[in-house]
matplotlib code that plots the C-alpha trace (Angstrom):
import matplotlib.pyplot as plt

x = [0.0, 1.3, 0.3, 1.0, 0.9, 1.2, 3.2, 4.4, 7.9, 6.9, 5.0, 8.1, 10.3, 7.8, 8.1, 11.9, 11.7, 10.1, 13.1, 15.6, 19.1, 20.4, 17.6, 18.1, 21.8, 21.1, 18.6, 21.2, 23.8, 21.3, 20.4, 24.1, 24.8, 21.7, 22.7, 26.3, 25.0, 22.6, 25.5, 27.7, 25.0, 24.4, 28.1, 28.5, 25.6, 26.9, 30.4, 29.6, 31.2, 34.5, 37.1, 40.0, 42.5, 43.5, 46.9, 45.4, 43.3, 46.4, 48.4, 45.6, 45.3, 49.0, 48.9, 46.1, 48.0, 51.2, 49.2, 47.5, 50.8, 52.5, 49.5, 49.9, 53.6, 53.0]
y = [0.0, 3.4, 6.7, 10.2, 13.3, 16.8, 19.1, 22.6, 23.5, 25.0, 21.8, 19.7, 21.9, 21.4, 17.6, 17.9, 19.8, 16.8, 14.5, 13.5, 15.0, 11.6, 11.5, 15.1, 14.4, 11.3, 13.3, 16.1, 13.6, 12.0, 15.4, 16.3, 13.1, 13.6, 17.2, 16.1, 13.3, 15.7, 18.2, 15.4, 14.2, 17.7, 18.3, 15.0, 15.8, 19.3, 18.1, 14.7, 15.9, 16.7, 13.9, 13.8, 11.1, 10.0, 11.5, 14.9, 14.8, 14.0, 16.8, 19.3, 18.1, 18.5, 22.0, 23.0, 21.6, 23.5, 26.7, 26.2, 25.3, 28.4, 30.5, 29.2, 30.0, 33.8]
z = [0.0, -0.9, 0.7, -0.6, 1.6, 0.3, 2.6, 2.1, 3.2, 6.5, 7.4, 6.4, 8.7, 11.5, 11.1, 11.1, 14.3, 15.9, 15.1, 17.8, 17.4, 16.1, 13.5, 12.5, 12.0, 9.9, 7.8, 7.3, 6.2, 3.8, 2.3, 1.9, 0.1, -2.1, -2.9, -3.8, -6.1, -7.8, -8.4, -9.7, -12.1, -13.3, -13.8, -15.7, -17.9, -18.6, -19.4, -21.1, -24.4, -22.8, -23.2, -20.8, -20.1, -16.6, -17.3, -18.2, -15.1, -13.0, -14.5, -13.8, -10.2, -9.7, -11.2, -8.8, -5.9, -6.8, -7.1, -3.8, -2.1, -3.5, -2.3, 1.2, 1.3, 0.7]

ax = plt.figure().add_subplot(projection="3d")
ax.plot(x, y, z, "-o")
ax.set_aspect("equal")
plt.show()
């Protein structure tokens, strides 16, 4: 059996306020993971036509690391 409930955002926040600290922390973690996956999927879709080799990616990562390291030294 499936049940559907329509809630506005304020009602949803009211329900979240009723959660224990542990449940709220678990929900926050779930939402963070979901948001990160959504951003990753969007990024992958937007950049699906870009072809990079692992070597090119590694070179770019190293360049960014060098740049950040130099920025920290000054």
